[in-house]
Biopython code that builds the backbone (N, CA, C, O; Angstrom):
import numpy as np
from Bio.PDB.StructureBuilder import StructureBuilder

atoms = [
    (1, "MET", "N", (0.819, -1.191, 0.000)),
    (1, "MET", "CA", (0.000, 0.000, 0.000)),
    (1, "MET", "C", (0.869, 1.264, 0.000)),
    (1, "MET", "O", (0.530, 2.257, -0.644)),
    (2, "ARG", "N", (1.995, 1.216, 0.731)),
    (2, "ARG", "CA", (2.822, 2.420, 0.775)),
    (2, "ARG", "C", (3.438, 2.728, -0.584)),
    (2, "ARG", "O", (3.694, 3.890, -0.898)),
    (3, "TYR", "N", (3.678, 1.691, -1.400)),
    (3, "TYR", "CA", (4.222, 1.927, -2.734)),
    (3, "TYR", "C", (3.196, 2.628, -3.621)),
    (3, "TYR", "O", (3.549, 3.502, -4.413)),
    (4, "ILE", "N", (1.949, 2.250, -3.489)),
    (4, "ILE", "CA", (0.889, 2.880, -4.286)),
    (4, "ILE", "C", (0.722, 4.337, -3.884)),
    (4, "ILE", "O", (0.626, 5.215, -4.742)),
    (5, "VAL", "N", (0.686, 4.595, -2.582)),
    (5, "VAL", "CA", (0.525, 5.968, -2.098)),
    (5, "VAL", "C", (1.735, 6.812, -2.481)),
    (5, "VAL", "O", (1.588, 7.962, -2.895)),
    (6, "THR", "N", (2.926, 6.246, -2.342)),
    (6, "THR", "CA", (4.137, 6.976, -2.724)),
    (6, "THR", "C", (4.117, 7.323, -4.202)),
    (6, "THR", "O", (4.407, 8.458, -4.579)),
    (7, "PHE", "N", (3.775, 6.349, -5.046)),
    (7, "PHE", "CA", (3.727, 6.625, -6.481)),
    (7, "PHE", "C", (2.658, 7.663, -6.804)),
    (7, "PHE", "O", (2.871, 8.524, -7.657)),
    (8, "PHE", "N", (1.515, 7.592, -6.135)),
    (8, "PHE", "CA", (0.436, 8.557, -6.372)),
    (8, "PHE", "C", (0.921, 9.984, -6.116)),
    (8, "PHE", "O", (0.726, 10.865, -6.953)),
    (9, "TRP", "N", (1.554, 10.214, -4.958)),
    (9, "TRP", "CA", (2.003, 11.563, -4.638)),
    (9, "TRP", "C", (3.181, 11.997, -5.503)),
    (9, "TRP", "O", (3.267, 13.163, -5.888)),
    (10, "VAL", "N", (4.076, 11.088, -5.808)),
    (10, "VAL", "CA", (5.189, 11.429, -6.698)),
    (10, "VAL", "C", (4.657, 11.767, -8.086)),
    (10, "VAL", "O", (5.150, 12.692, -8.730)),
    (11, "PHE", "N", (3.656, 11.026, -8.550)),
    (11, "PHE", "CA", (3.053, 11.289, -9.853)),
    (11, "PHE", "C", (2.445, 12.691, -9.889)),
    (11, "PHE", "O", (2.657, 13.438, -10.844)),
    (12, "ILE", "N", (1.694, 13.043, -8.854)),
    (12, "ILE", "CA", (1.078, 14.375, -8.809)),
    (12, "ILE", "C", (2.149, 15.461, -8.764)),
    (12, "ILE", "O", (2.060, 16.446, -9.497)),
    (13, "LEU", "N", (3.160, 15.295, -7.910)),
    (13, "LEU", "CA", (4.210, 16.309, -7.804)),
    (13, "LEU", "C", (5.037, 16.419, -9.084)),
    (13, "LEU", "O", (5.441, 17.517, -9.466)),
    (14, "ALA", "N", (5.290, 15.300, -9.745)),
    (14, "ALA", "CA", (6.047, 15.337, -11.001)),
    (14, "ALA", "C", (5.251, 16.039, -12.097)),
    (14, "ALA", "O", (5.816, 16.801, -12.881)),
    (15, "GLN", "N", (3.957, 15.790, -12.155)),
    (15, "GLN", "CA", (3.132, 16.456, -13.160)),
    (15, "GLN", "C", (3.079, 17.964, -12.900)),
    (15, "GLN", "O", (3.142, 18.761, -13.836)),
    (16, "MET", "N", (2.962, 18.350, -11.626)),
    (16, "MET", "CA", (2.941, 19.781, -11.305)),
    (16, "MET", "C", (4.274, 20.435, -11.637)),
    (16, "MET", "O", (4.301, 21.535, -12.189)),
    (17, "SER", "N", (5.377, 19.774, -11.308)),
    (17, "SER", "CA", (6.681, 20.363, -11.611)),
    (17, "SER", "C", (6.928, 20.422, -13.116)),
    (17, "SER", "O", (7.554, 21.365, -13.602)),
    (18, "GLU", "N", (6.448, 19.433, -13.854)),
    (18, "GLU", "CA", (6.562, 19.465, -15.319)),
    (18, "GLU", "C", (5.761, 20.632, -15.897)),
    (18, "GLU", "O", (6.222, 21.313, -16.813)),
    (19, "TYR", "N", (4.580, 20.855, -15.368)),
    (19, "TYR", "CA", (3.741, 21.961, -15.837)),
    (19, "TYR", "C", (4.408, 23.306, -15.555)),
    (19, "TYR", "O", (4.445, 24.176, -16.425)),
    (20, "VAL", "N", (4.929, 23.477, -14.353)),
    (20, "VAL", "CA", (5.580, 24.735, -13.991)),
    (20, "VAL", "C", (6.847, 24.939, -14.820)),
    (20, "VAL", "O", (7.100, 26.042, -15.305)),
    (21, "ALA", "N", (7.642, 23.886, -14.984)),
    (21, "ALA", "CA", (8.866, 24.005, -15.778)),
    (21, "ALA", "C", (8.549, 24.353, -17.229)),
    (21, "ALA", "O", (9.245, 25.164, -17.841)),
    (22, "ALA", "N", (7.511, 23.747, -17.774)),
    (22, "ALA", "CA", (7.122, 24.063, -19.153)),
    (22, "ALA", "C", (6.645, 25.505, -19.262)),
    (22, "ALA", "O", (6.905, 26.168, -20.267)),
    (23, "SER", "N", (5.955, 25.993, -18.248)),
    (23, "SER", "CA", (5.493, 27.379, -18.268)),
    (23, "SER", "C", (6.657, 28.354, -18.157)),
    (23, "SER", "O", (6.666, 29.394, -18.815)),
    (24, "VAL", "N", (7.624, 28.023, -17.335)),
    (24, "VAL", "CA", (8.758, 28.920, -17.119)),
    (24, "VAL", "C", (9.605, 29.046, -18.378)),
    (24, "VAL", "O", (10.052, 30.144, -18.711)),
    (25, "ILE", "N", (9.834, 27.941, -19.083)),
    (25, "ILE", "CA", (10.678, 28.013, -20.275)),
    (25, "ILE", "C", (9.861, 28.175, -21.560)),
    (25, "ILE", "O", (10.397, 28.074, -22.664)),
    (26, "ALA", "N", (8.572, 28.425, -21.404)),
    (26, "ALA", "CA", (7.670, 28.739, -22.525)),
    (26, "ALA", "C", (7.618, 27.637, -23.574)),
    (26, "ALA", "O", (7.715, 27.904, -24.772)),
    (27, "THR", "N", (7.463, 26.395, -23.117)),
    (27, "THR", "CA", (7.254, 25.276, -24.032)),
    (27, "THR", "C", (5.909, 24.637, -23.712)),
    (27, "THR", "O", (5.202, 25.070, -22.802)),
    (28, "THR", "N", (5.573, 23.618, -24.460)),
    (28, "THR", "CA", (4.295, 22.951, -24.226)),
    (28, "THR", "C", (4.425, 21.932, -23.098)),
    (28, "THR", "O", (5.488, 21.352, -22.877)),
    (29, "TYR", "N", (3.322, 21.734, -22.399)),
    (29, "TYR", "CA", (3.264, 20.750, -21.316)),
    (29, "TYR", "C", (3.223, 19.361, -21.924)),
    (29, "TYR", "O", (2.432, 19.095, -22.828)),
    (30, "ASP", "N", (4.080, 18.468, -21.424)),
    (30, "ASP", "CA", (4.162, 17.108, -21.947)),
    (30, "ASP", "C", (3.842, 16.123, -20.824)),
    (30, "ASP", "O", (4.649, 15.919, -19.917)),
    (31, "PHE", "N", (2.655, 15.515, -20.894)),
    (31, "PHE", "CA", (2.206, 14.567, -19.875)),
    (31, "PHE", "C", (3.136, 13.366, -19.794)),
    (31, "PHE", "O", (3.404, 12.862, -18.703)),
    (32, "THR", "N", (3.628, 12.905, -20.928)),
    (32, "THR", "CA", (4.501, 11.730, -20.967)),
    (32, "THR", "C", (5.801, 11.980, -20.211)),
    (32, "THR", "O", (6.269, 11.107, -19.480)),
    (33, "MET", "N", (6.378, 13.143, -20.378)),
    (33, "MET", "CA", (7.629, 13.455, -19.683)),
    (33, "MET", "C", (7.415, 13.490, -18.175)),
    (33, "MET", "O", (8.265, 13.016, -17.420)),
    (34, "GLY", "N", (6.305, 14.037, -17.731)),
    (34, "GLY", "CA", (5.987, 14.040, -16.306)),
    (34, "GLY", "C", (5.804, 12.638, -15.761)),
    (34, "GLY", "O", (6.202, 12.351, -14.632)),
    (35, "THR", "N", (5.201, 11.758, -16.558)),
    (35, "THR", "CA", (5.004, 10.372, -16.137)),
    (35, "THR", "C", (6.337, 9.636, -16.047)),
    (35, "THR", "O", (6.569, 8.884, -15.100)),
    (36, "ILE", "N", (7.205, 9.847, -17.022)),
    (36, "ILE", "CA", (8.534, 9.222, -16.992)),
    (36, "ILE", "C", (9.312, 9.709, -15.775)),
    (36, "ILE", "O", (9.983, 8.925, -15.104)),
    (37, "MET", "N", (9.219, 11.001, -15.497)),
    (37, "MET", "CA", (9.899, 11.559, -14.339)),
    (37, "MET", "C", (9.335, 10.959, -13.045)),
    (37, "MET", "O", (10.095, 10.671, -12.121)),
    (38, "ALA", "N", (8.026, 10.771, -12.971)),
    (38, "ALA", "CA", (7.400, 10.185, -11.779)),
    (38, "ALA", "C", (7.853, 8.747, -11.563)),
    (38, "ALA", "O", (8.129, 8.346, -10.432)),
    (39, "VAL", "N", (7.929, 7.977, -12.626)),
    (39, "VAL", "CA", (8.377, 6.583, -12.506)),
    (39, "VAL", "C", (9.837, 6.532, -12.059)),
    (39, "VAL", "O", (10.194, 5.730, -11.196)),
    (40, "ALA", "N", (10.674, 7.375, -12.637)),
    (40, "ALA", "CA", (12.097, 7.382, -12.277)),
    (40, "ALA", "C", (12.296, 7.791, -10.818)),
    (40, "ALA", "O", (13.090, 7.174, -10.108)),
    (41, "ILE", "N", (11.593, 8.812, -10.372)),
    (41, "ILE", "CA", (11.720, 9.262, -8.985)),
    (41, "ILE", "C", (11.187, 8.205, -8.029)),
    (41, "ILE", "O", (11.777, 7.970, -6.974)),
    (42, "SER", "N", (10.076, 7.564, -8.386)),
    (42, "SER", "CA", (9.509, 6.508, -7.536)),
    (42, "SER", "C", (10.471, 5.339, -7.389)),
    (42, "SER", "O", (10.654, 4.817, -6.289)),
    (43, "ILE", "N", (11.081, 4.930, -8.480)),
    (43, "ILE", "CA", (12.051, 3.831, -8.413)),
    (43, "ILE", "C", (13.230, 4.221, -7.531)),
    (43, "ILE", "O", (13.714, 3.406, -6.746)),
    (44, "ALA", "N", (13.694, 5.457, -7.654)),
    (44, "ALA", "CA", (14.799, 5.918, -6.811)),
    (44, "ALA", "C", (14.398, 5.912, -5.337)),
    (44, "ALA", "O", (15.185, 5.505, -4.482)),
    (45, "ILE", "N", (13.186, 6.358, -5.035)),
    (45, "ILE", "CA", (12.711, 6.364, -3.649)),
    (45, "ILE", "C", (12.596, 4.947, -3.111)),
    (45, "ILE", "O", (12.917, 4.703, -1.948)),
    (46, "PHE", "N", (12.145, 4.011, -3.933)),
    (46, "PHE", "CA", (11.995, 2.628, -3.486)),
    (46, "PHE", "C", (13.348, 1.939, -3.301)),
    (46, "PHE", "O", (13.467, 1.033, -2.477)),
    (47, "LEU", "N", (14.366, 2.353, -4.055)),
    (47, "LEU", "CA", (15.675, 1.706, -3.976)),
    (47, "LEU", "C", (16.580, 2.269, -2.881)),
    (47, "LEU", "O", (17.502, 1.584, -2.439)),
    (48, "ILE", "N", (16.341, 3.479, -2.444)),
    (48, "ILE", "CA", (17.209, 4.095, -1.434)),
    (48, "ILE", "C", (17.288, 3.255, -0.159)),
    (48, "ILE", "O", (18.399, 3.005, 0.308)),
    (49, "PRO", "N", (16.172, 2.803, 0.435)),
    (49, "PRO", "CA", (16.293, 1.980, 1.653)),
    (49, "PRO", "C", (16.998, 0.643, 1.411)),
    (49, "PRO", "O", (17.671, 0.127, 2.303)),
    (50, "VAL", "N", (16.850, 0.090, 0.224)),
    (50, "VAL", "CA", (17.494, -1.188, -0.083)),
    (50, "VAL", "C", (19.006, -1.021, -0.183)),
    (50, "VAL", "O", (19.756, -1.896, 0.249)),
    (51, "LEU", "N", (19.454, 0.085, -0.743)),
    (51, "LEU", "CA", (20.878, 0.302, -0.967)),
    (51, "LEU", "C", (21.623, 0.839, 0.251)),
    (51, "LEU", "O", (22.849, 0.757, 0.313)),
    (52, "MET", "N", (20.891, 1.386, 1.217)),
    (52, "MET", "CA", (21.545, 1.927, 2.408)),
    (52, "MET", "C", (22.030, 0.788, 3.298)),
    (52, "MET", "O", (21.339, -0.217, 3.462)),
    (53, "PRO", "N", (23.222, 0.948, 3.873)),
    (53, "PRO", "CA", (23.718, -0.113, 4.764)),
    (53, "PRO", "C", (22.903, -0.151, 6.058)),
    (53, "PRO", "O", (22.445, 0.875, 6.561)),
    (54, "LYS", "N", (22.742, -1.344, 6.566)),
    (54, "LYS", "CA", (22.017, -1.519, 7.825)),
    (54, "LYS", "C", (22.933, -1.142, 8.987)),
    (54, "LYS", "O", (24.133, -1.416, 8.968)),
    (55, "GLU", "N", (22.344, -0.512, 9.988)),
    (55, "GLU", "CA", (23.111, -0.194, 11.184)),
    (55, "GLU", "C", (23.169, -1.428, 12.065)),
    (55, "GLU", "O", (22.223, -2.213, 12.128)),
    (56, "SER", "N", (24.280, -1.582, 12.736)),
    (56, "SER", "CA", (24.380, -2.738, 13.631)),
    (56, "SER", "C", (23.487, -2.502, 14.844)),
    (56, "SER", "O", (23.318, -1.369, 15.294)),
    (57, "GLU", "N", (22.937, -3.555, 15.353)),
    (57, "GLU", "CA", (21.999, -3.457, 16.463)),
    (57, "GLU", "C", (22.711, -3.462, 17.808)),
    (57, "GLU", "O", (22.098, -3.159, 18.832)),
    (58, "THR", "N", (23.974, -3.796, 17.820)),
    (58, "THR", "CA", (24.704, -3.815, 19.086)),
    (58, "THR", "C", (25.472, -2.516, 19.240)),
    (58, "THR", "O", (26.085, -2.018, 18.296)),
    (59, "TYR", "N", (25.426, -1.990, 20.429)),
    (59, "TYR", "CA", (26.131, -0.753, 20.726)),
    (59, "TYR", "C", (27.164, -1.063, 21.802)),
    (59, "TYR", "O", (26.862, -1.043, 22.995)),
    (60, "ASP", "N", (28.357, -1.344, 21.372)),
    (60, "ASP", "CA", (29.430, -1.713, 22.284)),
    (60, "ASP", "C", (30.258, -0.473, 22.594)),
    (60, "ASP", "O", (31.098, -0.061, 21.794)),
    (61, "ILE", "N", (30.017, 0.114, 23.754)),
    (61, "ILE", "CA", (30.739, 1.319, 24.153)),
    (61, "ILE", "C", (31.846, 0.905, 25.109)),
    (61, "ILE", "O", (31.596, 0.248, 26.119)),
    (62, "LYS", "N", (33.062, 1.293, 24.783)),
    (62, "LYS", "CA", (34.209, 0.938, 25.636)),
    (62, "LYS", "C", (34.884, 2.163, 26.158)),
    (62, "LYS", "O", (35.867, 2.062, 26.891)),
]
sb = StructureBuilder()
sb.init_structure("model")
sb.init_model(0)
sb.init_chain("A")
sb.init_seg("    ")
for serial, (resi, resn, name, xyz) in enumerate(atoms, 1):
    if name == "N":
        sb.init_residue(resn, " ", resi, " ")
    sb.init_atom(name, np.array(xyz, "f"), 0.0, 1.0, " ", f" {name:<3s}", serial, name[0])
structure = sb.get_structure()
């Protein structure tokens, strides 16, 4: 469920940022580019926890 919710919000934010970027540089809004950006960002968000090293659970203070 968290993957669906994450993708939903990333999709909305990517579409909004694509719209604003297209307006700023005076080009046409491209829905496909926003979708590609949303998928790429979602994959990056999903992979970050997998790629991060795990912290050790033991705290040996000497």
